[in-house]
N, C-alpha and C positions, 0 to 999 in steps of 0.2 A: 223644258223651256219656259212650259205652263208655270210651272211651280215656281221658276226663279223670278218671275213676273210678277208672280203672288208676293211673294216675299218682299220684293224690295218696294212693289208699290203698297204692299203696307205698313212696312218700316217709314214710307214716306207719309201715308196718314197718321204715323202718331208722332214723325216730324213736324207737320204743318200743327198741329195742336199745341205741343212741344214749345214752338216758336210763337202761338197768340200769346200763351201765357210770359214765355219770356220777354217777351218786347215790351212787353207793360212795366218791365222794371226799370228802374232807373239805373242806368250804369252798365246792364247786360250786356248791348251791345249787336254786334252780327249773334246769329243763331244759323246753327246748321241745317242744311239742304240734302236732304234723300234726294235725287235728279230721279225723275221717271223713267221710267222702263216701257216700251212698245211690243208687241207681239205682231211679226208679220208673217205671213201665210204666202208663198212663194209655189202656187201649183205645179208650174214648167221646171222646177227645179228639184234637181236628186234628194235635195236638203229643204224639203216643204215648211218648215218654220224656222226664223231665225228673232232676235232679240235686236231693237234699234236703240239707241240711248242718246243724250248728247256727250259730244266730245270734251273730254277735260284736258286741256293744256295748261303745263306747272308741271311741279314738280307731286307726286303721285306718293303719297305719304298712307300708311296703314296707323293708325290709332287706336286697334287694338285688332286681338289675334283670335282667328276666329273661336277657339275655345276659351275665350274674357279672360284670360293672364293680364294682368295689368304691368305690364314687361318694359310695354313703348316709349322712351325715353323723350321721344315727339308727344305721347299719347300724353304723359304726364307733367310737360313740361310749356309745350304750346297751348295757346287759347284754344285754336280749335280742338286739341286732342282735349285737354279740361272741359271745352263745353260737350263733347261727343261722350266723355263718360258721364256727366252729366246728366244726358239724354237718355245713356242707360238706365241709371238710375232714377230717371224721372218716370222711366215705361215700366221698369218693373213694381216701383211704389201704386203706377196707377192699376195695375191689372195685376195688386196684391200678390207679386212674385209669381207672378202666371205665366209672363212673358220677359223675356230678352232681346236686344236690338243688340246683336254684336257682329264683328267683322267689320268696323266703322272704318273706311278708307275712301280716298280719294284724294282733291287737289284744294286745298284753304276748305272752306266751307259746305262744298260740295263734294257728297259724298255717294258712291256706288259699289254695288255689288254687293251687299250688305248679307247677312242670314240673320234669321231670328230662330231663339230657343225657346219651347214652351216645354209646358209640365207635358207629363204621357200622354195624358185626358187631352190635350190642347188645349185650349180658352176660346172661348165662346165660338166655337165649330172649326177655328182654325189651328190647323199643326204646323209647325218649322221646322227649317232644314239642319237644323242643328242638336247636338246632344243635349238630354237635360242637364247635364253635368255639368256645360256650361254658363247656367243658373247658377249652383249651386259655388263653383269655382268665383263668382262675380261677387255673390253675397262672401263669400270667406274672406276674396282679396281687396275688395271696394273700399277707398279711399276718398272719401268725398273733399270737396274743393269749395271755394267763393263760391263757385254758380252752384250748389246744390246747396248752400247756406242762403245764397238768395233767392232759391225756389223754396226754401222753407221743409227741404227734405229731410227726412230722418235719417238719424247715420244709422247703417246696418251694423257696425261691431258696438254700438251701445245697446242692440237687440239681442246680438248674442251674446254679449256678457250677459247681458242681463238673464237670458236663458243658461247660460252653465252656470253661475251662480246660484238661480233657483234651483237648479239638478243639484248643486254639491250642497247646497245645503238643506235638503231633502233627505241626500243618503247621509248628512251627518247627525242631523236633529230625529231619524226616523230611524233607532237601533232594527237589529232583527227580535224582532218577539221570541223564537226558539232561544235566543243568546241569554234573554233576559232571565233572570232571576228573581221572584219575585220573594220580596219580605216581607212583610206585613206582622207587629207587632201581637202579640196573645191577647189584650185588651180590644183592638179591633175589630177581631174575630171573634166577638160575642155579640148574640143578634143587638138588634136596636129596635128602640119604636117606631112601629112607623107612621110619619104626620102625611096627611096629605095636603096633596096641593089644590089650592082655591081654582086655578087655574085647568 
């Protein structure tokens, strides 16, 4: 229960910073909000701890599934869904790929019961409640939308393509040294006069 509060309120703090940046942009509009969750101690109860949060009234939508896959059409096509996706991208970029807010769900722009994935070592002393594989899946599947562009977020696809290109170019241009036969003309094998360099 304590971890649940810690995760949701951490996501809430990131959402506040995201909102402050997004609200400065003309045409961005309303920004998703992660609602606060509170821990209540009930010493007289046989379940001594509980969480309390605002009741969300309306159609409850999962904008992202817990594993970070972008398969939900409401996530991809709705304004709230696109802004949630941009929020994930923003957090990912702000933390240099070390943290991802996932399992975004709620009513309209109000979100609750979110998850956070971190790298194995955590991020600045914080460890999330989701697998590191969610970060890898997000990096592979994320598709930028107009809100990502408005915030100036870097495309994750172009970064991956550059990495793949560099890797494939290295493998093409650097042949295996043991497989290469060196053929040097006889004249080139004769010793040359050594000319010392001035440097």
